[in-house]
Structure formats: structure tokens, C-alpha cells
C-alpha positions in Angstrom: 14.1 4.1 -3.7 11.7 6.3 -1.8 8.5 4.4 -0.9 5.8 4.7 -3.6 2.4 5.1 -1.9 -0.7 3.9 -3.7 -4.0 4.4 -2.0 -7.2 2.7 -3.6 -10.4 4.8 -2.8 -14.0 4.2 -3.1 -17.0 3.7 -0.9 -17.8 0.5 1.1 -18.0 -2.8 -0.9 -16.7 -1.6 -4.2 -13.8 -4.2 -4.2 -10.9 -1.8 -2.8 -9.6 -4.5 -0.5 -9.9 -7.7 -3.0 -7.9 -5.3 -5.4 -5.3 -4.3 -3.0 -4.6 -8.1 -2.2 -4.6 -9.0 -5.7 -2.2 -6.3 -6.5 0.2 -7.3 -3.8 0.2 -10.9 -4.7 1.1 -9.8 -8.5 4.0 -7.4 -7.3 5.3 -10.1 -4.7 5.4 -12.5 -7.7 7.3 -10.0 -9.9 9.7 -9.7 -7.2 8.8 -6.2 -5.9 9.4 -5.1 -2.3 5.6 -4.3 -1.7 3.6 -4.0 1.3 0.1 -3.2 2.4 -2.0 -1.9 5.1 -5.7 -2.5 5.0 -8.4 0.0 6.2 -7.9 0.7 9.8 -11.7 1.6 10.3 -12.7 -2.0 9.1 -11.1 -3.5 12.5 -12.5 -0.6 14.5 -16.1 -1.6 13.4 -15.5 -5.0 14.3 -13.8 -4.1 17.6 -15.9 -1.1 18.8 -19.2 -1.2 16.8 -20.8 1.6 14.9 -18.9 4.9 14.6 -21.3 7.5 16.3 -19.4 10.5 16.5 -16.8 12.5 14.5 -14.4 12.6 17.1 -14.0 8.8 16.6 -12.9 9.8 12.9 -10.2 11.3 14.5 -9.1 8.2 16.1 -9.4 6.2 12.9 -7.0 8.8 11.3 -4.4 8.1 13.9 -4.8 4.5 13.6 -4.5 4.7 9.5 -1.7 6.7 9.9 0.1 4.4 12.2 -0.5 1.6 9.9 0.7 3.6 6.8 3.9 4.8 8.4 5.0 1.2 9.3 5.1 0.4 5.5 8.1 2.9 5.1 10.6 0.1 4.8 9.0 -0.9 1.5 9.5 0.4 -2.0 5.8 -0.1 -2.6 3.2 0.7 0.1 -0.5 0.0 -1.0 -3.6 0.8 1.0 -7.3 0.4 0.6 -7.9 3.5 2.6 -5.7 6.9 3.0 -5.5 9.0 6.0 -7.4 12.0 4.4 -10.5 9.8 4.0 -11.7 10.5 7.7 -12.0 13.9 7.2 -14.5 13.1 4.0 -16.5 10.4 6.5 -16.5 13.1 9.1 -18.1 15.7 6.8 -20.5 13.0 5.4 -21.6 12.0 9.0 -22.4 15.6 9.9 -24.5 16.0 6.8 -26.7 19.1 6.9 -27.2 19.3 10.8 -26.2 22.2 12.8 -22.7 21.7 13.9 -21.4 22.3 17.5 -18.4 24.3 18.1 -16.4 20.9 18.8 -17.5 19.1 15.8 -16.6 22.2 13.9 -13.1 22.1 15.3 -12.7 18.5 14.6 -13.7 18.8 11.2 -11.1 21.7 11.0 -8.5 19.5 12.2 -9.3 16.6 10.0 -9.4 18.9 7.1 -5.7 20.4 7.7 -4.4 16.8 8.4 -6.1 15.6 5.0 -4.6 18.5 3.0 -1.1 18.0 4.6 -1.2 14.0 4.0 -2.4 14.2 0.4 1.0 15.0 -0.9 2.4 11.8 0.7 0.7 9.6 -1.8 2.3 8.9 -5.3 -0.7 7.5 -6.9 -4.6 7.8 -6.0 -6.9 5.3 -7.5 -10.6 5.6 -7.5 -12.6 2.4 -7.8 -16.2 3.0 -9.1 -18.9 0.2 -7.8 -19.5 -2.1 -10.5 -20.0 -5.3 -8.9 -23.1 -4.4 -6.6 -23.5 -4.5 -3.0 -23.8 -7.2 -0.4 -24.0 -6.4 3.2 -21.0 -7.8 5.1 -22.3 -7.7 8.6 -19.6 -5.0 9.5 -20.3 -1.9 7.6 -23.6 0.1 8.5 -24.2 1.5 5.2 -26.7 0.2 2.7 -26.3 0.7 -0.9 -27.7 4.0 -1.2 -25.6 5.6 1.5 -22.7 3.7 -0.2 -23.2 5.6 -3.4 -23.5 8.7 -1.6 -20.0 8.0 0.1 -18.6 7.0 -3.4 -19.9 10.5 -4.5 -18.5 12.1 -1.2 -15.1 10.8 -1.9 -14.9 12.0 -5.4 -16.4 15.4 -4.5 -13.2 15.9 -2.4 -10.9 14.6 -4.8 -12.3 17.2 -7.7 -12.9 20.2 -5.1 -9.4 19.8 -3.9 -7.9 19.3 -7.5 -6.4 16.0 -6.6 -4.7 13.9 -9.3 -6.5 10.6 -9.3 -6.9 7.6 -11.6 -10.0 5.7 -12.1 -9.8 1.9 -12.9 -12.5 -0.3 -14.1 -13.1 -3.9 -15.0 -12.5 -7.0 -13.1 -10.3 -7.2 -10.2 -7.6 -8.6 -12.6 -8.0 -5.5 -15.0 -7.9 -3.1 -12.4 -4.6 -4.7 -10.9 -3.3 -4.7 -14.5 -4.1 -1.1 -15.3 -2.5 0.2 -12.1 0.9 -2.1 -12.7 1.0 -0.5 -16.1 0.8 3.0 -14.7 3.2 2.2 -12.1 5.5 1.0 -15.4 6.0 -2.1 -13.4 7.3 -4.7 -15.9 5.6 -8.3 -15.2 3.9 -11.4 -16.5 0.2 -12.0 -15.5 -0.1 -14.9 -13.0 -2.9 -17.0 -14.6 -3.4 -18.7 -11.2 -4.8 -15.6 -9.8 -8.3 -15.9 -10.9 -10.9 -13.5 -10.6 -13.9 -15.5 -9.6 -14.8 -13.2 -6.5 -13.9 -10.1 -8.5 
């Protein structure tokens, strides 16, 4: 079967990574050929520090694309990001400031890549912020900025008329919802408790 690509989106610290890892374990237990790629920008932040220029978003795009391309051998490819998200972050970074010609060109390039890549995802899942916000020492955003990023992602999905589903509840409930939408026949694994959400 062709690889089914599932991207889980939302701003920082909304539970994306925990959901992807839980979903991956449930799929493996169900005997499915699944792989996952975590958000490249998290590793970038750990290694190189805060993202300060929009040109770095292009590097993040390339890093994320490489990770996701490596999942083409799996039936199901999960990610807690998507290659079109660097455009959303790039636009957010520039905000209302006057843009240089270089920044405008990079933003245009990121937009073109975003529009081209959107069609590669079979399911786009939006995760709302339900569990509060705790600084993790890696991400630079505070809760107010995280909420603004949530809105920027949603605004992009809506303005580009992109089909997405919103999943709510505990990590276990979110995972079950996604598996139901994928029409995956599975038995819930009681050992995968939901203490951390």
C-alpha cells in the first residue's frame, strides 16, 4: 500500500509529541507497519539555540522534509509537525514589521513549498491546547505566544481551505479518535496509561 502520511499540528506544548508516540505504539501493537518522525525544529533548537531569522525556517523545512521522506518505506508515516509549518512560523516571526526584499523572497519560497507539500498528507490533525503550558527549557515561546501560534496554524489551514480534523480529550482519547478515522481495527492497550497526557 502507498504510505499514509498523518501530520499532527498545534502550537508548542499542546501534546503533539506525546500523542504521536502513543499512536505509534498502539499501531505497532496492532501489527501495523508504522514509523514516525519528530519535529526537526526541536532538535535544531537544542543544538543551535533560538531561531532568529526567517532563513532558518528554510533550513528547518529541509530538515523536516528529509525526516519525513525517510518514512516512505512504512505503510503509516506519523509526524508531530509538517513541512508546510515553517511557512506559518516564518510569517509569524515577521509579524507586522517592514519586510526586506530577502525576507519577502524567502517567505514566498516557503509558501510555494507549503502549497506543494500539503497534498502529500493523507490526514492533518489539529490538537487544541487543553493541558495548560509548561516551559520545557527548549522552546522560547511563553503561553501567550504559544496560543498565537495555535491561531496562526488554524488560520493557515482555514485560509488555504485545507481539510483537517480536530481531536480533543486525553492522549488516549485523541489516539483512539485518529485510529477510528483511519479505520484501523485495534484493541485498546490498557498498559498505555494516560498519566502524562
